[in-house]
RODO-2510 file (C-alpha; in nm, 4 decimals, decimal comma):
residues 404
     n   res          X          Y          Z
     1     m     0,0000     0,0000     0,0000
     2     p     0,1236     0,3516    -0,0663
     3     e     0,2516     0,5384     0,2361
     4     t     0,0277     0,8117     0,3784
     5     a     0,1194     1,0980     0,6057
     6     t     0,0344     1,0540     0,9725
     7     a     0,0946     1,2603     1,2813
     8     s     0,4281     1,0839     1,3247
     9     t     0,5266     1,0934     0,9531
    10     p     0,4544     1,4403     0,8148
    11     a     0,4428     1,4958     0,4428
    12     a     0,7593     1,6307     0,2866
    13     a     0,7585     2,0103     0,2618
    14     a     0,7320     2,1610    -0,0842
    15     p     1,0384     2,3546    -0,2004
    16     v     1,0270     2,7321    -0,1648
    17     p     1,0100     2,9365    -0,4866
    18     g     1,3390     3,0317    -0,6476
    19     l     1,5086     3,3702    -0,6469
    20     a     1,4265     3,6401    -0,8978
    21     g     1,6210     3,6152    -1,2185
    22     r     1,7989     3,9450    -1,1493
    23     a     1,9389     3,8028    -0,8241
    24     s     2,0746     3,5002    -1,0075
    25     r     2,2292     3,6846    -1,3017
    26     t     2,3993     3,9608    -1,0984
    27     g     2,7239     3,8583    -0,9337
    28     a     2,8840     3,9941    -0,6190
    29     s     3,1350     4,2758    -0,6490
    30     p     3,4865     4,1362    -0,7042
    31     v     3,6218     4,4466    -0,5314
    32     r     3,4240     4,3703    -0,2141
    33     e     3,5378     4,0078    -0,2263
    34     i     3,9011     4,1151    -0,2639
    35     l     3,8628     4,3518     0,0322
    36     a     3,7499     4,0566     0,2428
    37     l     4,0458     3,8547     0,1168
    38     t     4,2891     4,1312     0,2094
    39     a     4,1387     4,2297     0,5450
    40     r     4,4465     4,1052     0,7316
    41     p     4,6252     4,4059     0,8854
    42     e     4,9611     4,3040     0,7412
    43     v     4,8299     4,3360     0,3817
    44     i     4,9075     4,6622     0,2023
    45     s     4,6105     4,6899    -0,0282
    46     f     4,5880     4,9042    -0,3388
    47     a     4,2525     4,7361    -0,4046
    48     g     3,9850     4,9371    -0,2264
    49     g     3,8956     5,2976    -0,2963
    50     l     3,8883     5,3700     0,0761
    51     p     3,9484     5,7320     0,1808
    52     a     4,2301     5,7740     0,4338
    53     p     4,0606     5,7564     0,7774
    54     e     4,3284     5,9672     0,9465
    55     l     4,2210     6,2575     0,7241
    56     f     3,8577     6,2534     0,8386
    57     d     3,7680     6,5677     1,0337
    58     a     3,6372     6,3628     1,3247
    59     a     3,6468     6,6545     1,5687
    60     g     3,4557     6,8800     1,3321
    61     m     3,1932     6,6149     1,2643
    62     a     3,1598     6,5378     1,6367
    63     e     3,0981     6,9056     1,7035
    64     a     2,8356     6,9173     1,4277
    65     f     2,6487     6,6119     1,5556
    66     g     2,6685     6,7369     1,9142
    67     r     2,5358     7,0778     1,8202
    68     v     2,2324     6,9613     1,6226
    69     l     2,1468     6,7007     1,8869
    70     a     2,1705     6,9634     2,1587
    71     d     1,9798     7,2335     1,9722
    72     r     1,7138     7,0362     1,7826
    73     p     1,6909     6,6801     1,9158
    74     r     1,3193     6,6390     1,8511
    75     q     1,3589     6,7449     1,4901
    76     v     1,6824     6,5683     1,3917
    77     l     1,5788     6,2351     1,5497
    78     q     1,2380     6,2368     1,3796
    79     y     1,1167     6,1224     1,0392
    80     s     1,1813     6,3726     0,7624
    81     t     1,0778     6,4507     0,4057
    82     t     1,1866     6,2248     0,1227
    83     e     1,3474     6,5088    -0,0719
    84     g     1,5906     6,5819     0,2117
    85     d     1,6900     6,8438     0,4668
    86     p     1,6078     7,1881     0,3190
    87     a     1,9296     7,3387     0,4556
    88     l     2,1445     7,0660     0,3042
    89     r     1,9627     7,0866    -0,0286
    90     g     2,0225     7,4609    -0,0285
    91     i     2,3943     7,4127     0,0371
    92     v     2,4227     7,1581    -0,2444
    93     a     2,2405     7,3954    -0,4787
    94     e     2,4648     7,6865    -0,3841
    95     r     2,7812     7,4821    -0,4355
    96     a     2,6592     7,3526    -0,7737
    97     t     2,5750     7,7061    -0,8821
    98     g     2,9232     7,8132    -0,7786
    99     r     3,0666     7,5452    -1,0072
   100     g     2,8836     7,6816    -1,3087
   101     l     2,5528     7,4928    -1,2973
   102     p     2,2668     7,7194    -1,1816
   103     t     2,0695     7,5125    -0,9312
   104     d     1,7841     7,5709    -0,6844
   105     a     1,7271     7,3699    -0,3684
   106     d     1,4140     7,2248    -0,5275
   107     d     1,6300     7,0750    -0,8044
   108     v     1,8091     6,8521    -0,5511
   109     l     1,7236     6,5172    -0,3915
   110     i     1,9374     6,3972    -0,0996
   111     t     2,0219     6,0272    -0,1256
   112     t     2,1772     5,7577     0,0907
   113     g     2,5071     5,7847    -0,0933
   114     s     2,5339     5,8624    -0,4630
   115     q     2,5092     5,4873    -0,5174
   116     q     2,1450     5,5060    -0,4173
   117     g     2,0990     5,7948    -0,6573
   118     l     2,2072     5,5727    -0,9451
   119     t     1,9719     5,2974    -0,8269
   120     l     1,6814     5,5438    -0,8124
   121     l     1,7578     5,6689    -1,1627
   122     s     1,7709     5,3119    -1,2873
   123     t     1,4347     5,2418    -1,1241
   124     g     1,2790     5,5536    -1,2725
   125     l     1,4178     5,5175    -1,6240
   126     l     1,4804     5,1543    -1,7153
   127     e     1,2484     4,8735    -1,8197
   128     p     1,3832     4,5189    -1,8612
   129     g     1,5446     4,4984    -2,2016
   130     d     1,6249     4,8705    -2,2301
   131     t     1,9726     4,9557    -2,3558
   132     v     2,2321     5,1510    -2,1573
   133     v     2,5656     5,2672    -2,2991
   134     v     2,8667     5,2941    -2,0691
   135     e     3,2353     5,3754    -2,0795
   136     d     3,4617     5,0739    -2,1153
   137     p     3,5937     5,0107    -1,8534
   138     c     3,3061     5,1216    -1,6298
   139     y     3,2364     5,1708    -1,2591
   140     l     3,1653     4,8191    -1,1372
   141     a     2,8656     4,8942    -0,9137
   142     a     2,6930     5,0682    -1,2049
   143     l     2,7174     4,7454    -1,4032
   144     q     2,5570     4,5647    -1,1071
   145     i     2,2723     4,8171    -1,0898
   146     f     2,1995     4,7934    -1,4610
   147     s     2,2060     4,4143    -1,4395
   148     f     1,9476     4,4191    -1,1596
   149     a     1,7304     4,6440    -1,3758
   150     g     1,7441     4,3881    -1,6574
   151     a     1,9094     4,6383    -1,8893
   152     r     2,1229     4,5525    -2,1876
   153     v     2,4635     4,7184    -2,1428
   154     v     2,6641     4,8255    -2,4488
   155     p     3,0218     4,9492    -2,4025
   156     v     3,1628     5,2566    -2,5766
   157     p     3,5350     5,2438    -2,6619
   158     c     3,7670     5,4754    -2,4673
   159     d     4,1220     5,6010    -2,5142
   160     d     4,3588     5,7750    -2,2739
   161     d     4,1229     6,0761    -2,2639
   162     g     3,8144     5,8673    -2,1932
   163     l     3,5006     5,8087    -2,3960
   164     i     3,5417     5,8601    -2,7736
   165     p     3,2564     6,0830    -2,9018
   166     e     3,2608     5,9512    -3,2604
   167     a     3,2227     5,5951    -3,1335
   168     l     2,9448     5,7090    -2,8995
   169     d     2,7511     5,8711    -3,1840
   170     e     2,7775     5,5610    -3,4007
   171     i     2,6732     5,3247    -3,1206
   172     v     2,3820     5,5441    -3,0088
   173     a     2,2531     5,5687    -3,3649
   174     r     2,2644     5,1896    -3,3965
   175     e     2,1577     5,0731    -3,0484
   176     r     1,9055     5,3450    -2,9500
   177     p     1,9927     5,3426    -2,5779
   178     k     1,7779     5,5103    -2,3168
   179     l     2,0763     5,6534    -2,1290
   180     l     2,4510     5,7029    -2,1200
   181     y     2,6255     5,6501    -1,7867
   182     t     2,9571     5,8334    -1,7457
   183     v     3,2072     5,9247    -1,4729
   184     p     3,3865     6,1983    -1,6677
   185     t     3,6220     6,3275    -1,3961
   186     f     3,8921     6,1024    -1,2435
   187     q     3,6931     5,8020    -1,3549
   188     n     3,6641     5,4831    -1,1552
   189     p     3,8483     5,2612    -1,2432
   190     s     4,0724     5,4370    -1,4970
   191     g     4,1385     5,7755    -1,3333
   192     r     4,0817     5,9424    -1,6723
   193     t     3,9254     6,2865    -1,7136
   194     l     3,7173     6,3676    -2,0206
   195     p     3,8262     6,6936    -2,1924
   196     a     3,5765     6,9776    -2,2301
   197     e     3,5365     6,9329    -2,6048
   198     r     3,4349     6,5694    -2,5566
   199     r     3,1849     6,6699    -2,2884
   200     a     3,0321     6,9159    -2,5319
   201     a     3,0147     6,6401    -2,7929
   202     i     2,8268     6,4143    -2,5502
   203     g     2,5638     6,6848    -2,5013
   204     s     2,5298     6,7207    -2,8771
   205     v     2,4885     6,3453    -2,9301
   206     a     2,2296     6,3201    -2,6517
   207     a     2,0231     6,6076    -2,7914
   208     r     2,0438     6,4909    -3,1511
   209     r     1,9757     6,1223    -3,0818
   210     g     1,7307     6,1564    -2,7913
   211     m     1,8997     6,0091    -2,4841
   212     w     1,9353     6,0697    -2,1117
   213     i     2,2794     6,1328    -1,9583
   214     v     2,3671     6,0158    -1,6080
   215     e     2,6788     6,2061    -1,4980
   216     d     2,8399     6,0647    -1,1839
   217     d     3,0870     6,2958    -1,0075
   218     p     3,2077     6,1527    -0,6753
   219     y     3,5723     6,2522    -0,7281
   220     g     3,5631     6,5932    -0,8974
   221     e     3,6686     6,7927    -0,5901
   222     l     3,9748     6,5731    -0,5337
   223     r     4,1842     6,7683    -0,7867
   224     f     4,5596     6,7929    -0,7289
   225     e     4,6620     6,9943    -1,0326
   226     g     4,5233     7,1632    -1,3429
   227     e     4,1979     7,3454    -1,3993
   228     a     3,8534     7,2026    -1,3263
   229     v     3,6514     7,0940    -1,6306
   230     p     3,2820     7,1971    -1,6406
   231     w     3,0216     6,9301    -1,5816
   232     v     2,8675     6,7658    -1,8880
   233     a     2,5361     6,9023    -1,7573
   234     t     2,6502     7,2599    -1,8341
   235     f     2,6978     7,2080    -2,2091
   236     p     2,4348     7,2868    -2,4772
   237     g     2,2100     6,9906    -2,5474
   238     a     2,2740     6,8332    -2,2082
   239     e     2,0933     7,0814    -1,9822
   240     d     1,7437     6,9303    -1,9999
   241     r     1,8456     6,5630    -2,0128
   242     t     2,1264     6,5173    -1,7574
   243     a     2,0976     6,3702    -1,4089
   244     l     2,4012     6,4716    -1,2036
   245     l     2,5119     6,2648    -0,9041
   246     g     2,7389     6,3876    -0,6245
   247     s     2,8691     6,2464    -0,2981
   248     f     2,9942     6,3543     0,0431
   249     s     3,1783     6,0225     0,0863
   250     k     3,5050     6,1390    -0,0692
   251     i     3,5144     6,4949     0,0662
   252     l     3,3855     6,4267     0,4215
   253     a     3,3404     6,0598     0,5146
   254     p     3,1811     5,7549     0,3485
   255     g     3,0248     5,6459     0,6784
   256     l     2,7792     5,9341     0,6491
   257     r     2,6256     5,7608     0,3435
   258     l     2,5175     6,0946     0,1982
   259     g     2,4896     6,1840    -0,1669
   260     w     2,2730     6,4006    -0,3870
   261     l     2,0964     6,3964    -0,7202
   262     r     2,0179     6,6920    -0,9459
   263     a     1,7798     6,6151    -1,2305
   264     p     1,5036     6,7678    -1,4445
   265     a     1,1729     6,7857    -1,2605
   266     v     0,9979     6,4899    -1,4265
   267     l     1,2899     6,2559    -1,3600
   268     r     1,3556     6,3895    -1,0119
   269     r     0,9911     6,3269    -0,9197
   270     a     1,0195     5,9661    -1,0343
   271     c     1,3298     5,9275    -0,8174
   272     v     1,1475     6,0749    -0,5156
   273     i     0,8723     5,8149    -0,5542
   274     a     1,1295     5,5368    -0,5935
   275     k     1,3053     5,6573    -0,2778
   276     q     0,9804     5,6600    -0,0845
   277     a     0,9491     5,2924    -0,1707
   278     a     1,3122     5,2211    -0,0843
   279     d     1,3784     5,3919     0,2497
   280     l     1,1333     5,6818     0,3001
   281     h     1,4212     5,9275     0,3460
   282     t     1,7920     5,9497     0,4206
   283     s     1,9045     5,9752     0,7855
   284     t     1,7686     6,2975     0,9340
   285     v     2,0451     6,3453     1,1894
   286     d     2,3243     6,2781     0,9389
   287     q     2,1800     6,5361     0,7017
   288     a     2,1397     6,7959     0,9771
   289     a     2,4928     6,7448     1,1091
   290     t     2,6400     6,7640     0,7612
   291     a     2,4499     7,0832     0,6858
   292     h     2,5822     7,2314     1,0128
   293     y     2,9374     7,1223     0,9278
   294     l     2,9251     7,2688     0,5773
   295     t     2,7902     7,5963     0,7166
   296     h     3,0355     7,6436     1,0037
   297     a     3,3517     7,4404     0,9296
   298     d     3,6371     7,5234     0,6937
   299     l     3,5574     7,2812     0,4125
   300     a     3,8016     7,4493     0,1736
   301     g     4,0837     7,4042     0,4238
   302     h     3,9836     7,0439     0,4866
   303     l     3,9828     6,9676     0,1132
   304     e     4,3206     7,1355     0,0737
   305     r     4,4665     6,9046     0,3387
   306     v     4,3070     6,5954     0,1847
   307     c     4,4165     6,6789    -0,1699
   308     g     4,7680     6,7620    -0,0513
   309     a     4,8016     6,4245     0,1181
   310     y     4,6534     6,2383    -0,1769
   311     r     4,8888     6,4171    -0,4177
   312     e     5,1879     6,2925    -0,2174
   313     r     5,0466     5,9403    -0,2205
   314     r     4,9783     5,9479    -0,5940
   315     d     5,3336     6,0673    -0,6555
   316     a     5,4750     5,7905    -0,4356
   317     l     5,2822     5,5296    -0,6312
   318     l     5,3820     5,6683    -0,9698
   319     a     5,7460     5,6963    -0,8674
   320     g     5,7648     5,3264    -0,7798
   321     l     5,5664     5,1614    -1,0569
   322     a     5,8593     5,1312    -1,2992
   323     d     6,0439     4,9091    -1,0504
   324     a     5,7352     4,7156    -0,9378
   325     l     5,5722     4,6252    -1,2701
   326     p     5,7244     4,4132    -1,5493
   327     e     5,9089     4,5842    -1,8312
   328     g     5,6660     4,6963    -2,1000
   329     s     5,3885     4,7882    -1,8544
   330     r     5,1963     5,1155    -1,9008
   331     w     5,0082     5,3397    -1,6605
   332     n     4,8475     5,6824    -1,6530
   333     r     4,9018     5,9916    -1,4363
   334     p     4,5656     6,1135    -1,3062
   335     a     4,5376     6,4793    -1,2064
   336     g     4,3196     6,3871    -0,9085
   337     g     4,0818     6,1280    -0,7722
   338     m     4,1841     5,7984    -0,6186
   339     f     4,3023     5,5582    -0,8890
   340     v     4,5852     5,4764    -1,1290
   341     w     4,5071     5,2433    -1,4201
   342     a     4,7928     5,0131    -1,5224
   343     q     4,8340     4,7631    -1,8046
   344     l     5,0758     4,4709    -1,7799
   345     p     5,2482     4,3503    -2,0988
   346     a     5,1033     4,0848    -2,3270
   347     g     5,1071     3,7425    -2,1677
   348     y     5,0284     3,8656    -1,8163
   349     d     4,6864     3,8035    -1,6613
   350     a     4,6189     4,0249    -1,3602
   351     t     4,3339     3,8040    -1,2373
   352     e     4,5407     3,4844    -1,2440
   353     l     4,8339     3,6573    -1,0739
   354     l     4,6367     3,8004    -0,7827
   355     p     4,6380     3,4949    -0,5473
   356     s     5,0183     3,4701    -0,5592
   357     v     5,0456     3,8469    -0,5148
   358     v     4,8277     3,8347    -0,2011
   359     e     5,0650     3,5731    -0,0590
   360     h     5,3220     3,8558    -0,0537
   361     d     5,0826     4,0649     0,1606
   362     v     4,9929     4,3137    -0,1099
   363     a     4,6892     4,3457    -0,3369
   364     y     4,5335     4,5287    -0,6320
   365     v     4,2065     4,4947    -0,8227
   366     p     4,2241     4,3159    -1,1595
   367     g     4,0772     4,5272    -1,4359
   368     a     3,8771     4,2537    -1,6086
   369     p     3,5507     4,2869    -1,4054
   370     f     3,5192     4,6551    -1,5000
   371     f     3,4740     4,5831    -1,8701
   372     a     3,1303     4,5526    -2,0243
   373     g     3,2970     4,4365    -2,3459
   374     p     3,5995     4,2097    -2,3964
   375     a     3,8333     4,2508    -2,1001
   376     e     4,1983     4,3505    -2,1057
   377     a     4,3637     4,0637    -1,9194
   378     g     4,6621     4,2647    -1,8012
   379     a     4,4690     4,5643    -1,6690
   380     m     4,4729     4,6514    -1,2991
   381     r     4,3377     4,9314    -1,0790
   382     l     4,5633     5,0704    -0,8076
   383     s     4,4214     5,2984    -0,5386
   384     f     4,6744     5,5325    -0,3787
   385     v     4,4686     5,7116    -0,1113
   386     t     4,4441     5,4649     0,1771
   387     h     4,8113     5,4238     0,2708
   388     s     5,0936     5,6616     0,3582
   389     p     5,3771     5,7193     0,1080
   390     e     5,6015     5,4936     0,3169
   391     e     5,3455     5,2121     0,3108
   392     i     5,2954     5,2635    -0,0619
   393     r     5,6678     5,2229    -0,1237
   394     e     5,6733     4,9029     0,0822
   395     g     5,3640     4,7747    -0,0978
   396     l     5,5301     4,8340    -0,4338
   397     r     5,8419     4,6487    -0,3160
   398     r     5,6205     4,3505    -0,2283
   399     l     5,4320     4,3766    -0,5573
   400     g     5,7555     4,3802    -0,7535
   401     a     5,8806     4,0716    -0,5684
   402     a     5,5511     3,8914    -0,6338
   403     l     5,5448     3,9722    -1,0061
   404     r     5,9076     3,8730    -1,0510
***
């Protein structure tokens, strides 16, 4: 006789439903996995883009938090509006206007890091199957976000100056993307900065072909030398179709998880609704303390100290690469930001080499995961901001020994 379930022999439970397809097709960040691999204190890591913690203005931030908690505890510990703290939005608008992009507080949405801003834009703009064009290589987390949205990602070729406008125009005409995603200043991972004439060309292509631009600028204020280049959003053709993302992570502290989004009204409204569904609003007390800090502290002096230290660290890295990397390697010299992009000679695979390199207590990020198109096997990203010049020199000595 067939077996039947009884009180002592319960029926087998049915399996739970599977994960969404987007969760299965989107992999974890290789950078985050490498950070876990290199968490040992003896490892000198060029892998993570981690701001130098000793440069945080901890005393200034403590004063700001203490002041707003003492003066307005009932307000700063309460729920807030989705759009963000009015004072902070006003400060962001004033600073953007000062950088050549006329902006009102109502043009700004405060986000939980600029990463959330990109997620909100993806939610508001992309349907599964829509096409997105990106620089190649591209910021890795952006590729994750577009994968979760079910978008089709098409890479645009780049040279030492970044995205190539002629290639962009040809690809946009053929692929009909909904948006271009770009990090035009001190790009992650390459450190490249797009010249003004190419930024103008992007605006022209977007206006002529009918396309949104998402301009991500987390690093623009970390300039060590040279003149600032205007945002893409300031050029003709781009004004009414560009969403600009900014961050306080690199100029103050990433633990604040504060960013901002400036976008045309119809798109900004869609992002506000998406944020309501995601987290209601960004931390009230963090926004209030940051607004207080930006109003009363010497941000310009703080940035001068940070950029001065990072310049020394960049120079230490650049000075030692010739001895650390194999003959025939190439690398760039970024004018700011956090990253140097290096290319090992033919026959070297940065991904395959990494485990043996980590055994020498040093690390980098292989470049391959950053490519939406065919990867360059010998590419690597080296961050210079986390360690002192002395530690950088020791890390390069270890890297050279590992690669030899």
